Phi, psi and omega in degrees: 000121182269143182290143181282125177269142175282148179298155183292331184293332178294319183293319180297320177294320179295318182296313178300317179290326177297309182289332176289324177298317180295318178301312181294322180299314180301313187290317181295326174301311182290318182296322175298318180295317180294317182301308187286331174294319174295326180286322177293324176300314181290324182290315181256007177056046176242073195321294187264353192295302186289330176296320180289325174299316181294321182298312181296312177300316178297322176290319177295319176301315179299309177303317179296317178297320176300307184302315181293333181275325177285318177245077183295149179295145180267139177297145176297145182268140176275133177283129179295335182281340181269354176287000000 
């Protein structure tokens, strides 16, 4: 019995959804950082300070999210000698 192969279009859809998810996570992180930075600037009358901080924190958060998604942490290996 031969295994059934998925059509190539299914793999393209999965890849498209995966990369779309990564892009949206990055964009949303930056947007939220800028939005709340702008909100804090208006609340405390510190025009560009919190906007720039929000942009930087949003960008770092976005890169960190992408990094953790692309390179997930590996589970610790059990030593056979310790069992």
